[in-house]
DSSP file (Angstrom, degrees, kcal/mol; ACC not computed):
  #  RESIDUE AA STRUCTURE BP1 BP2  ACC     N-H-->O    O-->H-N    N-H-->O    O-->H-N    TCO  KAPPA ALPHA  PHI   PSI    X-CA   Y-CA   Z-CA
    1    1 A A              0   0    0      0, 0.0    17,-2.0     0, 0.0     2,-0.4   0.000 360.0 360.0 360.0 144.3    5.1  -13.9   -0.6
    2    2 A H  E     +AB  17  36A   0     34,-1.3    34,-1.3    15,-0.2     2,-0.4  -0.991 360.0 173.3-131.0 124.0    1.9  -15.5   -1.6
    3    3 A R  E     +AB  16  35A   0     13,-1.6    13,-2.8    -2,-0.4     2,-0.3  -0.986   3.2 177.4-132.5 142.9    0.5  -15.6   -5.1
    4    4 A G  E     +A   15   0A   0     30,-0.7    11,-0.2    -2,-0.4    30,-0.1  -0.987   1.6 172.7-140.2 152.3   -2.4  -17.4   -6.6
    5    5 A F  E     -A   14   0A   0      9,-1.2     9,-1.7    -2,-0.3    28,-0.2  -0.986  39.3 -95.7-155.3 150.4   -4.0  -17.5  -10.1
    6    6 A P  E     -A   13   0A   0      0, 0.0     2,-0.7     0, 0.0     7,-0.3  -0.417  35.8-139.2 -64.1 141.6   -6.7  -19.4  -11.8
    7    7 A F  E > > -A   12   0A   0      5,-2.7     3,-0.8    -2,-0.1     5,-0.7  -0.914  60.1 -42.4-108.1 112.5   -5.4  -22.4  -13.7
    8    8 A G  T 3 5S-     0   0    0     -2,-0.7     3,-0.4     1,-0.2     0, 0.0  -0.255  96.7 -56.4  64.9-158.4   -7.1  -22.9  -17.1
    9    9 A G  T 3 5S+     0   0    0      1,-0.2    -1,-0.2     2,-0.1     0, 0.0   0.290 113.9  93.4 -99.1   9.0  -10.8  -22.4  -17.3
   10   10 A S  T < 5S-     0   0    0     -3,-0.8    -1,-0.2     1,-0.1    -2,-0.1   0.478  96.3-116.0 -85.5  -1.5  -11.7  -25.0  -14.7
   11   11 A G  T   5 +     0   0    0     -3,-0.4    -3,-0.1     1,-0.3     2,-0.1   0.508  68.4 140.9  80.6   2.4  -11.8  -22.5  -11.7
   12   12 A K  E   < -A    7   0A   0     -5,-0.7    -5,-2.7    -6,-0.0     2,-0.4  -0.395  36.6-152.5 -75.3 158.5   -8.8  -24.3  -10.1
   13   13 A Q  E     -A    6   0A   0     -7,-0.3     2,-0.5    -3,-0.1    -9,-0.0  -0.978  10.1-152.4-135.2 145.3   -6.2  -22.2   -8.3
   14   14 A I  E     -A    5   0A   0     -9,-1.7    -9,-1.2    -2,-0.4     2,-0.4  -0.983  14.3-163.2-117.1 126.9   -2.5  -22.6   -7.6
   15   15 A D  E     -A    4   0A   0     -2,-0.5     2,-0.5   -11,-0.2   -11,-0.2  -0.900   3.3-156.9-109.6 138.7   -1.1  -20.8   -4.5
   16   16 A F  E     -A    3   0A   0    -13,-2.8   -13,-1.6    -2,-0.4     2,-0.5  -0.964   6.1-171.3-112.4 128.4    2.6  -20.2   -4.0
   17   17 A T  E     -A    2   0A   0     -2,-0.5     2,-0.5   -15,-0.2   -15,-0.2  -0.984   8.0-173.4-118.6 121.6    3.9  -19.7   -0.5
   18   18 A I        -     0   0    0    -17,-2.0     2,-0.5    -2,-0.5    -2,-0.0  -0.959   8.4-162.4-119.4 128.3    7.6  -18.7   -0.3
   19   19 A T        +     0   0    0     -2,-0.5    -2,-0.0     0, 0.0     3,-0.0  -0.942  22.8 157.4-110.2 129.5    9.5  -18.3    2.9
   20   20 A L        -     0   0    0     -2,-0.5    -2,-0.0     4,-0.1     4,-0.0  -0.946  50.0 -73.0-145.0 162.6   12.7  -16.3    2.8
   21   21 A P    >   -     0   0    0      0, 0.0     3,-1.9     0, 0.0    19,-0.0  -0.317  45.6-121.7 -58.5 141.8   15.0  -14.4    5.2
   22   22 A A  T 3  S+     0   0    0      1,-0.3    19,-3.2    18,-0.1    20,-1.1   0.747 109.5  55.4 -59.6 -26.9   13.3  -11.1    6.3
   23   23 A R  T 3  S+     0   0    0     18,-0.2     2,-0.5    17,-0.2    -1,-0.3   0.225  80.4 114.7 -94.4  14.9   16.2   -9.0    5.0
   24   24 A T  S <  S-     0   0    0     -3,-1.9    18,-0.4    18,-0.1    -4,-0.1  -0.745  73.4-117.1 -87.5 127.4   16.1  -10.5    1.4
   25   25 A E        -     0   0    0     -2,-0.5     2,-0.4    16,-0.1    19,-0.2  -0.386  37.8-151.0 -60.9 138.4   15.1   -7.9   -1.2
   26   26 A L  E     +h   44   0B   0     17,-2.2    19,-2.5    16,-0.1     2,-0.4  -0.955  26.8 177.2-127.2 131.6   11.9   -9.1   -2.8
   27   27 A T  E     +h   45   0B   0     -2,-0.4     2,-0.4    17,-0.2    19,-0.2  -0.989  14.7 175.9-124.6 120.7   10.2   -8.7   -6.2
   28   28 A A  E     +h   46   0B   0     17,-2.3    19,-2.4    -2,-0.4     2,-0.4  -0.993   1.1 174.3-129.6 127.7    6.9  -10.4   -6.6
   29   29 A T  E     +h   47   0B   0     -2,-0.4     2,-0.3    17,-0.2    19,-0.2  -0.990   4.6 165.0-135.7 139.0    4.7  -10.2   -9.7
   30   30 A T  E     -h   48   0B   0     17,-1.6    19,-0.8    -2,-0.4     3,-0.2  -0.973  24.7-154.7-145.6 159.3    1.5  -11.9  -10.8
   31   31 A V  E    S+     0   0B   0     -2,-0.3    19,-3.6    17,-0.2     2,-0.7   0.866  90.6  21.7 -98.4 -57.8   -1.1  -11.3  -13.5
   32   32 A N  E    S+h   50   0B   0     17,-0.2     2,-0.3    16,-0.1    -1,-0.2  -0.768 113.7  48.2-116.0  84.9   -4.3  -12.8  -12.2
   33   33 A G  S    S-     0   0    0     -2,-0.7     2,-0.2    17,-0.6   -28,-0.1  -0.916  79.5 -80.6 165.1 171.3   -4.0  -13.1   -8.4
   34   34 A R        -     0   0    0     -2,-0.3   -30,-0.7    17,-0.2     2,-0.5  -0.538  26.6-142.8 -94.6 160.6   -3.1  -11.4   -5.2
   35   35 A V  E     -Bc   3  53A   0     17,-2.3    19,-2.8    -2,-0.2     2,-0.4  -0.995  18.5-177.3-122.7 125.2    0.2  -10.8   -3.6
   36   36 A E  E     +Bc   2  54A   0    -34,-1.3   -34,-1.3    -2,-0.5     2,-0.4  -0.988   2.0 178.6-124.6 131.3    0.6  -11.0    0.1
   37   37 A V  E     - c   0  55A   0     17,-2.4    19,-2.0    -2,-0.4     2,-0.4  -0.996   2.2-178.7-133.8 137.6    3.8  -10.3    2.0
   38   38 A D  E     + c   0  56A   0     -2,-0.4    19,-0.2    17,-0.2    -2,-0.0  -0.985  62.9   1.3-139.7 127.5    4.5  -10.4    5.7
   39   39 A G  S    S+     0   0    0     17,-2.6     2,-0.2    -2,-0.4    18,-0.2   0.329  76.2 140.1  91.0  -6.7    7.6   -9.6    7.7
   40   40 A V        -     0   0    0     16,-0.4    19,-0.4     1,-0.1    -1,-0.3  -0.535  24.2-179.9 -73.0 134.5   10.1   -8.6    5.0
   41   41 A V        +     0   0    0    -19,-3.2    20,-0.2    -2,-0.2   -18,-0.2   0.441  54.8  86.9-113.3  -3.8   12.3   -5.7    6.0
   42   42 A A  S    S-     0   0    0    -20,-1.1   -18,-0.1   -18,-0.4   -16,-0.1  -0.452  98.7 -67.1 -87.2 166.8   14.3   -5.3    2.8
   43   43 A P        -     0   0    0      0, 0.0   -17,-2.2     0, 0.0     2,-0.4  -0.246  56.9-157.7 -54.6 141.0   13.2   -3.2   -0.2
   44   44 A M  E     -hi  26  62B   0     17,-2.4    19,-2.2   -19,-0.2     2,-0.5  -0.972  20.0-171.0-127.9 138.9   10.1   -4.7   -1.9
   45   45 A T  E     +hi  27  63B   0    -19,-2.5   -17,-2.3    -2,-0.4     2,-0.4  -0.973  20.0 176.7-124.8 114.2    8.7   -4.3   -5.4
   46   46 A L  E     +hi  28  64B   0     17,-3.0    19,-2.2    -2,-0.5     2,-0.3  -0.950   1.6 169.1-122.8 135.6    5.2   -5.9   -5.7
   47   47 A S  E     +hi  29  65B   0    -19,-2.4   -17,-1.6    -2,-0.4     2,-0.3  -1.000  10.7 169.0-150.3 149.9    2.9   -5.9   -8.7
   48   48 A S  E     -hi  30  66B   0     17,-1.9    19,-0.7    -2,-0.3   -17,-0.2  -0.974  21.3-156.2-148.5 154.1   -0.3   -7.5  -10.0
   49   49 A V  E    S+     0   0B   0    -19,-0.8    19,-3.0   -18,-0.6    18,-0.6   0.852  95.3  16.1 -95.3 -55.0   -2.5   -6.8  -13.0
   50   50 A N  E    S+hi  32  68B   0    -19,-3.6   -17,-0.6    17,-0.2     2,-0.3  -0.704 114.6  64.6-120.5  77.9   -5.8   -8.3  -11.7
   51   51 A G  S    S-     0   0    0     17,-0.5   -17,-0.2    -2,-0.5     2,-0.1  -0.910  75.4 -96.1 175.8 158.0   -5.4   -8.8   -8.0
   52   52 A R        -     0   0    0     -2,-0.3   -17,-2.3    17,-0.1     2,-0.4  -0.429  26.6-140.4 -85.2 161.3   -5.0   -7.1   -4.6
   53   53 A I  E     +cd  35  71A   0     17,-2.5    19,-2.5   -19,-0.2     2,-0.4  -0.992  19.5 179.5-123.4 128.0   -1.7   -6.5   -2.8
   54   54 A E  E     +cd  36  72A   0    -19,-2.8   -17,-2.4    -2,-0.4     2,-0.4  -0.996   6.2 170.5-129.8 128.2   -1.5   -6.8    0.9
   55   55 A L  E     -cd  37  73A   0     17,-2.6    19,-2.4    -2,-0.4     2,-0.4  -0.996  16.4-173.9-140.5 147.1    1.7   -6.3    2.9
   56   56 A S  E     +cd  38  74A   0    -19,-2.0   -17,-2.6    -2,-0.4   -16,-0.4  -0.988  19.9 163.4-136.9 125.8    2.7   -6.0    6.5
   57   57 A T  E     - d   0  75A   0     17,-2.7    19,-2.9    -2,-0.4    20,-0.4  -0.987  48.2-130.3-142.6 148.1    6.2   -5.1    7.5
   58   58 A P  S    S-     0   0    0      0, 0.0    20,-2.2     0, 0.0    19,-1.8   0.851  95.3 -41.7 -62.0 -32.0    8.1   -3.9   10.5
   59   59 A G  S    S+     0   0    0    -19,-0.4     2,-0.3    18,-0.2    20,-0.2  -0.468  76.9 149.0 164.4 123.2    9.5   -1.3    8.1
   60   60 A A        -     0   0    0     18,-0.3     2,-0.6    -3,-0.2    20,-0.5  -0.980  50.3 -98.7-158.5 159.2   10.7   -1.4    4.5
   61   61 A D        -     0   0    0     -2,-0.3   -17,-2.4   -20,-0.2     2,-0.4  -0.784  52.6-167.5 -83.2 123.1   11.0    0.7    1.4
   62   62 A V  E     -ij  44  82B   0     19,-1.7    21,-2.3    -2,-0.6     2,-0.4  -0.930  28.2-177.1-126.5 137.5    8.0   -0.5   -0.7
   63   63 A S  E     +ij  45  83B   0    -19,-2.2   -17,-3.0    -2,-0.4     2,-0.4  -0.985  20.6 170.4-125.1 119.6    6.9    0.0   -4.3
   64   64 A A  E     +ij  46  84B   0     19,-2.7    21,-2.5    -2,-0.4     2,-0.3  -0.995   3.1 170.2-133.7 134.7    3.5   -1.7   -5.0
   65   65 A S  E     +ij  47  85B   0    -19,-2.2   -17,-1.9    -2,-0.4     2,-0.3  -1.000   5.3 165.2-145.9 143.5    1.3   -1.4   -8.1
   66   66 A T  E     -ij  48  86B   0     19,-2.0    21,-0.7    -2,-0.3   -17,-0.2  -0.973  25.6-150.2-147.4 157.7   -1.8   -3.1   -9.5
   67   67 A V  E    S+     0   0B   0    -19,-0.7    21,-3.0   -18,-0.6    20,-0.8   0.891  93.7  21.7 -93.6 -55.4   -4.3   -2.3  -12.2
   68   68 A N  E    S+ij  50  88B   0    -19,-3.0   -17,-0.5    19,-0.2     2,-0.3  -0.806 111.1  61.2-117.6  88.4   -7.5   -3.9  -10.9
   69   69 A G  S    S-     0   0    0     19,-1.1     2,-0.2    -2,-0.6    -3,-0.1  -0.878  74.5 -96.5 168.0 160.7   -7.2   -4.4   -7.2
   70   70 A S        -     0   0    0     -2,-0.3   -17,-2.5    19,-0.2     2,-0.4  -0.481  27.1-140.5 -91.5 165.4   -6.8   -2.7   -3.9
   71   71 A I  E     -de  53  91A   0     19,-2.5    21,-2.7   -19,-0.2     2,-0.4  -0.997  14.5-176.1-127.8 130.8   -3.5   -2.1   -1.9
   72   72 A R  E     -de  54  92A   0    -19,-2.5   -17,-2.6    -2,-0.4     2,-0.5  -0.990   7.4-179.5-125.8 122.1   -3.2   -2.5    1.9
   73   73 A A  E     -de  55  93A   0     19,-2.8    21,-2.6    -2,-0.4     2,-0.5  -0.979   6.6-170.7-127.5 122.1    0.2   -1.6    3.4
   74   74 A E  E     -de  56  94A   0    -19,-2.4   -17,-2.7    -2,-0.5     2,-0.7  -0.955   6.4-170.6-115.5 122.6    0.9   -1.8    7.1
   75   75 A F  E     -d   57   0A   0     19,-3.2    79,-0.2    -2,-0.5   -16,-0.1  -0.919  10.2-177.3-109.5 102.3    4.2   -0.4    8.5
   76   76 A R  S    S+     0   0    0    -19,-2.9    -1,-0.2    -2,-0.7   -17,-0.1   0.857  71.7  10.3 -76.8 -38.1    4.2   -1.7   12.1
   77   77 A Q  S    S+     0   0    0    -19,-1.8     2,-0.3     1,-0.4   -18,-0.2   0.756 126.5   4.8-116.1 -34.3    7.4   -0.2   13.6
   78   78 A R        -     0   0    0    -20,-2.2     2,-0.5   -21,-0.2    -1,-0.4  -0.993  54.0-140.8-152.1 154.7    8.9    2.4   11.2
   79   79 A F        +     0   0    0     -2,-0.3    21,-0.3   -20,-0.2   -18,-0.1  -0.981  24.6 162.5-120.2 125.2    8.1    4.1    7.9
   80   80 A I        -     0   0    0    -20,-0.5   -19,-0.1    -2,-0.5    -1,-0.1   0.205  63.6 -53.1-127.5  14.5   11.0    4.7    5.4
   81   81 A G        -     0   0    0     57,-0.2   -19,-1.7   -21,-0.2    -1,-0.3  -0.149  49.1-168.3 126.8 143.8    9.1    5.3    2.2
   82   82 A A  E     -jk  62 140B   0     57,-2.2    59,-2.6   -21,-0.2     2,-0.4  -0.976  14.0-159.3-159.9 146.8    6.5    3.9   -0.2
   83   83 A K  E     -jk  63 141B   0    -21,-2.3   -19,-2.7    -2,-0.3     2,-0.5  -0.984  20.9-178.1-126.6 117.8    5.0    4.3   -3.6
   84   84 A L  E     +jk  64 142B   0     57,-3.0    59,-2.5    -2,-0.4     2,-0.4  -0.974   3.6 175.1-125.0 124.5    1.6    2.7   -4.0
   85   85 A T  E     +jk  65 143B   0    -21,-2.5   -19,-2.0    -2,-0.5     2,-0.3  -0.992   8.2 156.0-136.9 132.1   -0.3    2.8   -7.3
   86   86 A T  E     -jk  66 144B   0     57,-2.4    59,-0.7    -2,-0.4   -19,-0.2  -0.981  26.3-157.6-145.2 155.5   -3.6    1.3   -8.5
   87   87 A V  E    S+     0   0B   0    -20,-0.8    59,-3.1   -21,-0.7     2,-0.6   0.865  92.1  22.1 -94.7 -53.5   -6.0    2.2  -11.3
   88   88 A N  E    S+jk  68 146B   0    -21,-3.0   -19,-1.1    57,-0.2     2,-0.3  -0.818 110.3  58.8-119.6  89.9   -9.2    0.5  -10.0
   89   89 A G  S    S-     0   0    0     57,-1.3     2,-0.2    -2,-0.6   -19,-0.2  -0.874  75.3 -91.5 166.2 162.5   -9.0    0.0   -6.3
   90   90 A S        -     0   0    0     -2,-0.3   -19,-2.5    57,-0.2     2,-0.4  -0.507  28.2-141.8 -91.0 162.4   -8.6    1.6   -2.9
   91   91 A I  E     -ef  71 149A   0     57,-2.6    59,-2.6   -21,-0.2     2,-0.5  -0.990  14.8-174.2-128.5 123.2   -5.4    2.2   -1.0
   92   92 A G  E     -ef  72 150A   0    -21,-2.7   -19,-2.8    -2,-0.4     2,-0.4  -0.973   4.6-175.2-118.2 128.6   -5.1    1.8    2.8
   93   93 A V  E     -ef  73 151A   0     57,-3.0    59,-2.6    -2,-0.5     2,-0.5  -0.983   8.0-168.1-127.3 132.9   -1.9    2.6    4.6
   94   94 A E  E     +ef  74 152A   0    -21,-2.6   -19,-3.2    -2,-0.4    59,-0.2  -0.985  13.6 175.4-120.5 126.7   -1.1    2.2    8.2
   95   95 A V  E     - f   0 153A   0     57,-2.2    59,-3.4    -2,-0.5    60,-0.3  -0.877  36.9 -89.0-126.6 158.1    2.0    3.8    9.7
   96   96 A P    >   -     0   0    0      0, 0.0     3,-2.0     0, 0.0   -19,-0.1  -0.246  43.5-106.0 -63.2 157.4    3.4    4.1   13.3
   97   97 A R  T 3  S+     0   0    0      1,-0.3   -20,-0.0    56,-0.1    56,-0.0   0.817 119.7  44.3 -52.8 -37.2    2.2    6.9   15.4
   98   98 A D  T 3  S+     0   0    0      2,-0.1    -1,-0.3    35,-0.0   -19,-0.1   0.213  80.7 142.9 -98.0  14.8    5.6    8.8   15.1
   99   99 A A    <   -     0   0    0     -3,-2.0     2,-0.6     1,-0.1    37,-0.1  -0.280  40.5-149.6 -58.7 136.9    6.0    8.3   11.3
  100  100 A S        +     0   0    0    -21,-0.3    38,-1.9    35,-0.1     2,-0.4  -0.934  30.9 166.0-109.2 109.2    7.6   11.2    9.5
  101  101 A L  E     -Ml 133 138B   0     32,-1.6    32,-2.2    -2,-0.6     2,-0.7  -0.960  40.8-144.6-136.0 148.2    6.2   11.3    5.9
  102  102 A D  E     -Ml 132 139B   0     36,-3.2    38,-2.9    -2,-0.4     2,-0.4  -0.930  34.3-151.3-103.8 107.7    6.0   13.6    2.9
  103  103 A L  E     +Ml 131 140B   0     28,-2.6    28,-2.4    -2,-0.7     2,-0.4  -0.696  22.3 174.5 -95.6 128.7    2.6   12.8    1.4
  104  104 A D  E     -Ml 130 141B   0     36,-2.6    38,-2.9    -2,-0.4     2,-0.4  -0.948  10.0-177.7-132.7 110.9    1.8   13.1   -2.3
  105  105 A I  E     +Ml 129 142B   0     24,-2.8    24,-2.4    -2,-0.4     2,-0.4  -0.927  10.2 179.9-116.4 131.9   -1.6   11.9   -3.4
  106  106 A H  E     +Ml 128 143B   0     36,-2.7    38,-2.4    -2,-0.4     2,-0.3  -0.982  19.1 151.2-127.7 118.7   -3.0   11.8   -6.9
  107  107 A Q  E     - l   0 144B   0     20,-2.4    38,-0.2    -2,-0.4     3,-0.2  -0.994  29.8-167.1-146.5 149.7   -6.5   10.5   -7.4
  108  108 A V  E    S+     0   0B   0     36,-0.9     2,-0.5    37,-0.5    38,-0.2   0.864  83.0  19.7 -99.9 -55.8   -9.3   11.1   -9.9
  109  109 A N  E    S+ l   0 146B   0     36,-3.4    38,-2.5    35,-0.1    -1,-0.3  -0.958 102.7  56.4-122.3 113.5  -12.4    9.5   -8.3
  110  110 A G        -     0   0    0     -2,-0.5     2,-0.2    36,-0.2    38,-0.2  -0.806  69.8 -89.7 150.6 169.7  -12.4    8.8   -4.6
  111  111 A S        -     0   0    0     -2,-0.2    38,-3.1     2,-0.0     2,-0.4  -0.642  21.4-139.4-107.7 163.9  -12.1   10.2   -1.1
  112  112 A F  E     +g  149   0A   0     -2,-0.2     2,-0.4    36,-0.2    38,-0.2  -0.995  24.5 175.1-123.6 127.0   -9.1   10.7    1.2
  113  113 A R  E     +g  150   0A   0     36,-2.4    38,-2.6    -2,-0.4     2,-0.3  -0.982   2.7 167.3-131.7 143.8   -9.5   10.0    4.9
  114  114 A T  E     -g  151   0A   0     -2,-0.4    38,-0.2    36,-0.2    -2,-0.0  -0.992  30.9-161.1-151.2 149.7   -7.0   10.1    7.8
  115  115 A D  S    S+     0   0    0     36,-1.2    37,-0.1    -2,-0.3    -1,-0.1   0.198  72.1  95.5-108.8  11.8   -7.0   10.0   11.5
  116  116 A L  S    S-     0   0    0     35,-0.4     2,-2.3     1,-0.0    35,-0.1  -0.702  89.9-106.5-101.0 154.4   -3.4   11.4   11.7
  117  117 A P        +     0   0    0      0, 0.0    17,-0.3     0, 0.0     2,-0.3  -0.346  52.6 172.4 -79.2  61.9   -2.5   15.1   12.1
  118  118 A V        -     0   0    0     -2,-2.3     2,-0.7    15,-0.1    15,-0.2  -0.527  26.8-142.4 -71.9 132.4   -1.4   15.5    8.5
  119  119 A V  E     -N  132   0B   0     13,-3.1    13,-2.1    -2,-0.3     2,-0.6  -0.883  12.1-146.1 -97.6 112.4   -0.6   19.1    7.5
  120  120 A V  E     +N  131   0B   0     -2,-0.7    11,-0.3    11,-0.2     3,-0.1  -0.695  20.0 178.4 -81.6 119.6   -1.9   19.7    4.0
  121  121 A T  E     +     0   0B   0      9,-1.9     2,-0.3    -2,-0.6    10,-0.2   0.709  63.9   2.4 -96.2 -23.9    0.5   22.2    2.3
  122  122 A S  E     -N  130   0B   0      8,-1.8     8,-2.8     0, 0.0     2,-0.5  -0.972  49.2-154.3-160.8 148.9   -1.1   22.3   -1.1
  123  123 A T  E     -N  129   0B   0     -2,-0.3     6,-0.2     6,-0.2     3,-0.1  -0.971  24.2-172.3-123.1 112.1   -4.0   21.0   -3.1
  124  124 A G        -     0   0    0      4,-1.3     3,-0.2    -2,-0.5     4,-0.1   0.370  46.5 -31.7 -79.4-143.6   -3.3   21.0   -6.8
  125  125 A G  S >  S-     0   0    0      1,-0.2     3,-2.2     2,-0.1    -1,-0.1   0.091 104.9 -34.6 -62.6-174.7   -5.8   20.2   -9.5
  126  126 A R  T 3  S-     0   0    0      1,-0.3    -1,-0.2    -3,-0.1   -19,-0.1  -0.194 133.0  -0.3 -50.5 121.2   -8.7   17.8   -8.9
  127  127 A G  T 3  S+     0   0    0      1,-0.2   -20,-2.4    -3,-0.2     2,-0.5   0.612  99.6 121.2  77.2  13.1   -7.6   15.0   -6.6
  128  128 A S  E <   +M  106   0B   0     -3,-2.2    -4,-1.3   -22,-0.2     2,-0.3  -0.946  32.3 165.3-114.1 124.7   -4.1   16.1   -6.1
  129  129 A S  E     -MN 105 123B   0    -24,-2.4   -24,-2.8    -2,-0.5     2,-0.4  -0.979  18.5-165.1-138.0 149.0   -2.8   16.9   -2.5
  130  130 A H  E     +MN 104 122B   0     -8,-2.8    -9,-1.9    -2,-0.3    -8,-1.8  -0.998  25.6 139.6-132.8 137.7    0.5   17.3   -0.8
  131  131 A G  E     -MN 103 120B   0    -28,-2.4   -28,-2.6    -2,-0.4     2,-0.3  -0.934  31.7-130.2-160.5-178.1    1.1   17.3    2.9
  132  132 A S  E     -MN 102 119B   0    -13,-2.1   -13,-3.1    -2,-0.3     2,-0.4  -0.965   1.9-154.2-144.8 160.4    3.4   16.2    5.7
  133  133 A L  E >  S-M  101   0B   0    -32,-2.2   -32,-1.6    -2,-0.3     3,-1.5  -0.992  79.4 -11.8-136.5 126.0    3.3   14.4    9.0
  134  134 A H  T 3  S-     0   0    0     -2,-0.4     3,-0.3   -17,-0.3    -1,-0.1   0.884 136.3 -36.8  51.6  48.0    5.9   14.9   11.7
  135  135 A G  T 3  S-     0   0    0      1,-0.2    -1,-0.3   -34,-0.1   -35,-0.1   0.257  85.4-105.2  94.0 -12.2    8.4   16.9    9.5
  136  136 A G    <   +     0   0    0     -3,-1.5   -34,-0.2   -35,-0.3    -1,-0.2   0.904  62.0 154.0  64.9  46.9    7.9   15.0    6.2
  137  137 A K        +     0   0    0     -4,-0.4   -36,-0.2    -3,-0.3    -2,-0.1   0.904  58.7  41.9 -75.8 -42.9   11.2   13.0    6.2
  138  138 A Y  E    S- l   0 101B   0    -38,-1.9   -36,-3.2   -59,-0.1     2,-0.2  -0.866  85.9-113.6-114.3 141.1   10.2   10.0    4.0
  139  139 A P  E     - l   0 102B   0      0, 0.0   -57,-2.2     0, 0.0     2,-0.4  -0.479  24.0-175.3 -76.4 136.7    8.1   10.0    0.8
  140  140 A L  E     -kl  82 103B   0    -38,-2.9   -36,-2.6   -59,-0.2     2,-0.5  -0.922  10.3-175.2-126.0 104.5    4.6    8.4    0.6
  141  141 A Q  E     -kl  83 104B   0    -59,-2.6   -57,-3.0    -2,-0.4     2,-0.4  -0.893   1.0-176.2-105.6 125.3    3.4    8.6   -2.9
  142  142 A I  E     +kl  84 105B   0    -38,-2.9   -36,-2.7    -2,-0.5     2,-0.4  -0.983   4.0 177.8-126.0 127.4   -0.2    7.4   -3.6
  143  143 A N  E     +kl  85 106B   0    -59,-2.5   -57,-2.4    -2,-0.4     2,-0.3  -0.993  10.7 152.4-131.0 126.3   -1.8    7.2   -7.0
  144  144 A T  E     -kl  86 107B   0    -38,-2.4   -36,-0.9    -2,-0.4   -57,-0.2  -0.984  25.6-167.2-148.4 144.9   -5.3    5.9   -7.8
  145  145 A V  E    S+     0   0B   0    -59,-0.7   -36,-3.4   -58,-0.6     2,-0.5   0.885  89.9  18.7 -92.7 -54.0   -7.8    6.6  -10.5
  146  146 A N  E    S+kl  88 109B   0    -59,-3.1   -57,-1.3   -38,-0.2     2,-0.3  -0.787 108.0  70.8-122.0  86.4  -10.9    5.0   -9.1
  147  147 A G  S    S-     0   0    0    -38,-2.5   -57,-0.2    -2,-0.5     2,-0.1  -0.890  70.1-100.8 173.7 155.9  -10.6    4.4   -5.4
  148  148 A S        -     0   0    0     -2,-0.3   -57,-2.6   -38,-0.2     2,-0.4  -0.450  26.9-139.7 -86.6 162.1  -10.5    5.9   -2.0
  149  149 A V  E     -fg  91 112A   0    -38,-3.1   -36,-2.4   -59,-0.2     2,-0.4  -0.989  16.1-174.2-124.9 132.0   -7.3    6.5    0.1
  150  150 A R  E     -fg  92 113A   0    -59,-2.6   -57,-3.0    -2,-0.4     2,-0.5  -0.990   3.1-175.1-130.0 123.2   -7.2    5.8    3.9
  151  151 A L  E     +fg  93 114A   0    -38,-2.6   -36,-1.2    -2,-0.4   -35,-0.4  -0.979  20.4 157.7-117.8 123.7   -4.2    6.7    6.0
  152  152 A R  E     -f   94   0A   0    -59,-2.6   -57,-2.2    -2,-0.5     2,-0.3  -0.913  46.8 -86.4-142.7 167.8   -4.3    5.6    9.6
  153  153 A Q  E >   -f   95   0A   0     -2,-0.3     3,-1.4   -59,-0.2   -56,-0.1  -0.607  34.8-136.8 -76.5 132.2   -2.1    4.9   12.6
  154  154 A A  T 3  S+     0   0    0    -59,-3.4    -1,-0.1    -2,-0.3   -78,-0.1   0.847 101.3  38.3 -61.8 -37.6   -1.0    1.2   12.6
  155  155 A D  T 3  S+     0   0    0    -60,-0.3    -1,-0.3   -79,-0.1     3,-0.1   0.203  88.5 120.1-103.1  17.7   -1.6    0.6   16.3
  156  156 A A  S <  S-     0   0    0     -3,-1.4     3,-0.1     1,-0.1    -4,-0.0  -0.458  77.5 -88.9 -74.9 153.0   -4.8    2.6   16.6
  157  157 A P        -     0   0    0      0, 0.0    -1,-0.1     0, 0.0     2,-0.1  -0.334  48.5-108.4 -60.0 143.3   -8.0    0.7   17.7
  158  158 A L        +     0   0    0     -3,-0.1     2,-0.3     2,-0.0    -3,-0.0  -0.426  43.2 176.7 -72.1 147.6   -9.9   -0.8   14.8
  159  159 A D    >   -     0   0    0     -2,-0.1     3,-1.5    -3,-0.1    -3,-0.0  -0.886  46.0 -93.2-143.3 176.7  -13.2    0.8   13.8
  160  160 A A  T 3  S+     0   0    0     -2,-0.3    -2,-0.0     1,-0.3    -1,-0.0   0.654 118.3  60.2 -68.7 -15.5  -15.9    0.4   11.2
  161  161 A T  T 3  S+     0   0    0      2,-0.0    -1,-0.3     0, 0.0    -3,-0.0   0.352  71.4 134.3 -95.0   7.2  -14.3    3.0    8.9
  162  162 A R    <         0   0    0     -3,-1.5    -4,-0.0     1,-0.1   -70,-0.0  -0.323 360.0 360.0 -59.5 133.9  -11.0    1.1    8.5
  163  163 A G              0   0    0    -70,-0.1    -1,-0.1   -50,-0.1   -13,-0.1   0.425 360.0 360.0-129.3 360.0  -10.0    1.1    4.9
């Protein structure tokens, strides 16, 4: 986990880098700074008030939330569930080609883009959508008020529209 925050009014920053066994359950919280996690396979709860959240995992159950910041979550080998929430920021999710997910998106202002064959089963009120991919086995809940949502294949070639 990596966290940083301004120290006092001098513009200085303190970064924390923590190394732990990949199977250790992780809770990381900060107020003014980003949270970055790589390689953890145990359940994760990540939160920030004013900062982005970035995570890359072979596969883990993830809950990530921030108020002012974007969320980027990459599930490289397997997807087993995630809840991602921000008020002011975009959410980008990358899942393996064969991921089976039950998608629930709630957004007020922003677009939804995907390069995966998601089957949309219902569109509720403004900005609310429900769909599935490959049978819909694991939940993917996405909430944003002001931000776009991008769902893509983790091992797909990068392009200019990556979000």
